[in-house]
C-alpha positions as CSV (number, residue, x, y, z in Angstrom):
1,X,229.4,177.9,54.2
2,X,231.3,181.1,54.1
3,X,232.5,181.0,57.7
4,X,232.2,177.2,58.1
5,X,235.7,176.4,59.1
6,X,236.1,179.3,61.4
7,X,233.6,177.7,63.8
8,X,234.4,175.4,66.6
9,X,235.5,171.8,65.9
10,X,234.0,169.2,68.2
11,X,235.0,165.6,68.7
12,X,232.2,163.0,68.2
13,X,232.5,159.3,68.9
14,X,230.2,157.8,66.3
15,X,231.1,156.6,62.8
16,X,229.6,157.4,59.5
17,X,227.7,155.2,57.1
18,X,228.4,155.0,53.4
19,X,227.5,158.2,51.5
20,X,224.2,157.9,49.8
21,X,224.3,157.8,46.0
22,X,228.1,157.2,45.9
23,X,229.6,155.7,42.8
24,X,232.5,154.2,44.8
25,X,233.8,151.1,42.9
26,X,236.3,148.5,43.8
27,X,238.9,148.2,41.1
28,X,238.8,144.4,40.8
29,X,240.4,143.8,37.5
30,X,243.7,144.7,35.8
31,X,241.7,146.7,33.2
32,X,239.8,148.7,35.9
33,X,243.0,149.4,37.8
34,X,245.0,150.5,34.7
35,X,246.3,154.0,35.1
36,X,245.8,154.0,38.9
37,X,248.7,151.8,39.9
38,X,250.6,154.7,41.3
39,X,248.1,154.9,44.1
40,X,249.1,152.3,46.7
41,X,248.8,151.1,50.3
42,X,251.3,152.2,52.9
43,X,251.7,149.4,55.5
44,X,252.8,150.7,58.9
45,X,254.4,147.7,60.7
46,X,251.7,146.0,62.7
47,X,249.8,149.2,63.3
48,X,247.6,149.4,60.1
49,X,247.8,151.2,56.8
50,X,247.2,154.5,55.0
51,X,246.8,155.3,51.3
52,X,249.6,157.1,49.4
53,X,250.5,158.3,45.9
54,X,253.6,158.1,43.8
55,X,254.4,161.6,42.7
56,X,258.0,160.9,41.5
57,X,259.8,157.7,40.9
58,X,261.1,157.7,44.5
59,X,258.5,159.8,46.4
60,X,255.2,158.9,47.9
61,X,252.7,161.5,49.1
62,X,250.5,160.8,52.1
63,X,249.0,162.4,55.2
64,X,251.4,163.5,58.0
65,X,249.3,161.8,60.8
66,X,250.0,158.5,59.1
67,X,253.7,158.6,60.1
68,X,253.1,159.0,63.9
69,X,252.2,156.5,66.6
70,X,248.6,157.6,67.5
71,X,249.2,156.9,71.2
72,X,252.6,158.4,71.8
73,X,252.8,161.0,69.0
74,X,256.3,159.7,68.2
75,X,257.1,159.2,64.5
76,X,257.7,155.7,63.2
77,X,261.0,154.8,61.8
78,X,261.3,154.8,58.0
79,X,261.9,151.1,58.1
80,X,258.5,150.5,59.6
81,X,256.8,151.5,56.3
82,X,256.3,149.6,53.1
83,X,254.7,151.1,50.0
84,X,252.7,148.7,47.8
85,X,251.8,150.4,44.6
86,X,248.5,149.3,43.0
87,X,248.0,146.5,45.6
88,X,245.2,144.2,44.6
89,X,244.3,141.0,46.3
90,X,247.8,140.4,47.7
91,X,249.7,141.4,44.6
92,X,251.4,144.8,44.2
93,X,252.4,146.3,40.8
94,X,255.5,147.4,42.7
95,X,256.6,147.1,46.3
96,X,259.3,149.2,48.0
97,X,260.8,149.8,51.5
98,X,261.1,153.3,52.8
99,X,264.4,155.0,53.7
100,X,263.3,158.6,54.5
101,X,260.2,160.3,56.0
102,X,259.3,164.0,56.2
103,X,256.2,165.4,57.7
104,X,255.4,169.1,57.4
105,X,256.6,171.0,60.5
106,X,253.3,172.8,60.8
107,X,251.6,169.5,61.7
108,X,251.2,168.8,65.4
109,X,250.9,165.1,66.0
110,X,249.6,165.2,69.5
111,X,247.1,168.0,68.9
112,X,243.4,167.8,68.0
113,X,242.3,167.8,64.4
114,X,242.2,171.6,63.9
115,X,242.0,173.7,60.8
116,X,245.7,174.4,61.3
117,X,246.5,170.7,61.5
118,X,244.4,169.9,58.4
119,X,246.3,172.6,56.5
120,X,249.7,171.0,57.2
121,X,248.7,167.3,57.3
122,X,251.1,166.2,54.6
123,X,254.1,164.0,54.4
124,X,256.6,162.5,51.9
125,X,258.1,159.0,52.0
126,X,261.3,158.3,50.1
127,X,261.6,154.9,48.5
128,X,264.6,152.7,48.9
129,X,264.8,152.4,45.1
130,X,262.9,154.3,42.5
131,X,260.0,152.7,40.5
132,X,261.1,153.2,36.9
133,X,258.9,155.1,34.5
134,X,258.8,152.0,32.3
135,X,256.9,150.3,35.1
136,X,254.7,153.1,36.4
137,X,253.9,156.8,35.8
138,X,253.8,159.0,38.9
139,X,251.0,161.4,39.2
140,X,251.6,165.1,38.7
141,X,250.4,167.7,41.2
142,X,247.6,170.1,40.4
143,X,249.2,173.6,40.3
144,X,246.3,175.6,38.8
145,X,243.7,177.5,40.8
146,X,241.6,175.2,42.9
147,X,237.9,175.7,42.2
148,X,234.7,174.2,43.4
149,X,233.6,171.3,41.2
150,X,234.2,167.7,40.2
151,X,237.1,165.7,41.7
152,X,237.7,161.9,42.2
153,X,239.3,159.8,44.9
154,X,241.3,156.6,44.8
155,X,241.9,154.9,48.1
156,X,242.2,151.9,50.4
157,X,240.0,151.7,53.4
158,X,238.6,149.5,56.1
159,X,236.5,146.8,54.5
160,X,238.2,147.4,51.2
161,X,241.8,147.1,52.2
162,X,242.8,144.5,49.6
163,X,242.2,146.6,46.5
164,X,241.9,150.2,45.4
165,X,238.4,151.7,45.3
166,X,237.6,154.7,43.1
167,X,234.9,157.3,43.4
168,X,234.8,158.5,39.9
169,X,233.1,161.8,40.8
170,X,232.5,163.8,43.9
171,X,232.7,167.5,44.5
172,X,234.9,170.1,46.1
173,X,232.2,172.0,47.9
174,X,234.1,174.7,49.8
175,X,237.5,176.2,50.4
176,X,238.3,178.2,53.5
177,X,241.9,179.5,53.3
178,X,244.0,176.4,52.7
179,X,241.5,173.8,53.8
180,X,239.4,172.1,51.1
181,X,236.1,170.4,51.8
182,X,234.9,167.5,49.7
183,X,231.7,165.4,49.7
184,X,233.8,162.3,48.8
185,X,233.1,158.9,50.4
186,X,236.2,158.2,52.6
187,X,236.7,155.9,55.6
188,X,239.4,154.5,57.9
189,X,242.5,153.9,55.9
190,X,241.6,156.5,53.3
191,X,243.9,158.9,55.1
192,X,246.6,160.1,52.7
193,X,244.5,159.2,49.7
194,X,244.8,161.5,46.6
195,X,242.0,163.7,45.5
196,X,242.3,164.2,41.8
197,X,241.3,167.0,39.5
198,X,240.5,166.1,35.9
199,X,240.9,169.3,33.9
200,X,243.2,168.1,31.2
201,X,243.6,164.4,30.5
202,X,245.1,162.3,33.3
203,X,244.2,163.1,36.9
204,X,246.4,165.5,38.9
205,X,246.7,165.4,42.7
206,X,244.8,168.4,44.1
207,X,244.8,167.4,47.7
208,X,245.3,164.6,50.3
209,X,242.6,163.2,52.5
210,X,243.3,164.4,56.1
211,X,240.1,163.6,57.9
212,X,236.3,163.1,58.0
213,X,233.9,165.6,59.2
214,X,230.1,166.2,59.5
215,X,228.4,169.3,58.3
216,X,224.8,169.7,59.1
217,X,224.5,165.9,59.3
218,X,226.3,165.2,56.1
219,X,229.7,163.4,55.9
220,X,232.5,165.3,54.2
221,X,236.2,164.8,53.7
222,X,238.8,167.4,54.5
223,X,242.1,168.1,52.7
224,X,244.6,170.8,52.2
225,X,245.9,173.1,49.4
226,X,249.1,171.3,48.4
227,X,251.4,173.5,46.2
228,X,253.1,175.6,49.0
229,X,253.9,172.5,51.0
230,X,255.6,170.1,48.7
231,X,258.8,172.1,48.1
232,X,259.3,172.4,51.9
233,X,258.9,168.7,52.4
234,X,261.4,167.9,49.6
235,X,263.9,170.1,51.3
236,X,263.4,168.4,54.7
237,X,263.7,165.0,53.0
238,X,267.1,166.0,51.7
239,X,268.3,166.9,55.2
240,X,269.8,163.9,56.9
241,X,269.4,165.7,60.2
242,X,265.6,166.1,59.9
243,X,263.4,164.3,62.5
244,X,259.6,164.7,62.6
245,X,258.6,166.8,65.6
246,X,256.6,165.9,68.6
247,X,254.5,168.7,70.1
248,X,251.1,169.5,71.6
249,X,249.0,167.7,74.1
250,X,246.8,164.7,73.4
251,X,243.2,165.7,73.1
252,X,241.3,163.2,71.0
253,X,242.0,160.0,69.2
254,X,244.1,160.3,66.1
255,X,242.6,160.0,62.6
256,X,242.8,157.6,60.0
257,X,245.1,154.5,60.1
258,X,243.2,151.5,58.7
259,X,243.3,148.4,60.8
260,X,241.5,145.2,61.5
261,X,241.5,145.8,65.2
262,X,238.5,147.4,67.0
263,X,240.6,150.4,68.1
264,X,241.1,152.0,64.7
265,X,242.7,155.2,66.1
266,X,240.4,157.2,63.8
267,X,239.2,160.6,64.7
268,X,236.0,162.2,63.6
269,X,235.1,165.8,63.9
270,X,232.0,167.8,63.6
271,X,232.0,171.3,62.1
272,X,229.3,173.7,63.3
273,X,227.8,176.0,60.8
274,X,224.7,177.4,59.3
């Protein structure tokens, strides 16, 4: 897959089935969910939801495409979002309104899902009030070298929107520049979900789920290399004058907001390669 992501990206209109052999598990009990409460569901008005991760007492990490209206490319207002940490069967470990939103300026909300867009598909949400450490521990970011090997994913998704699901082990199978390719089982609503490394104790966020792709008939998830992006987003979030940009031309349906309606707004891509 040396030149995999340099090849053309084509839109396809069919969905994917569940990955074969996946160990994806719904975290049904308090015991099973313990330690993962900082992963939550981001509800977006009446438009659907994405997954997100608490990375500081007042900051939630998610995908940039989750903050834009998929039809107009215009960013939602901060007040349209609600973060429900550890949501399980209607009850959240903590629930917060949002007062600030910053998407990376390199992300083009009305453009197709390109390698460039995956690279910058990251956003931060600022909570109206912090979630104290006494209630919940935010996840740290993975700052070491990103290597191929085992990772895990915790997410919400269509058909499993009422509780977190965890895939205990999947693999990072390739990296092309700042785009990471995983064989993890993701679906609508998994956008913005954290991909964890497990090198030393508690998981660290190595990437955020941006989209789904197909490589030689196999479903994969795409994410980005995070470390260079987070500091820029924090700076934007501190700027009261910052407004997410609108640019590009609509080309295909947008990826990833989970919803109960038939028009999920999700986008699938197919990567050529040999």
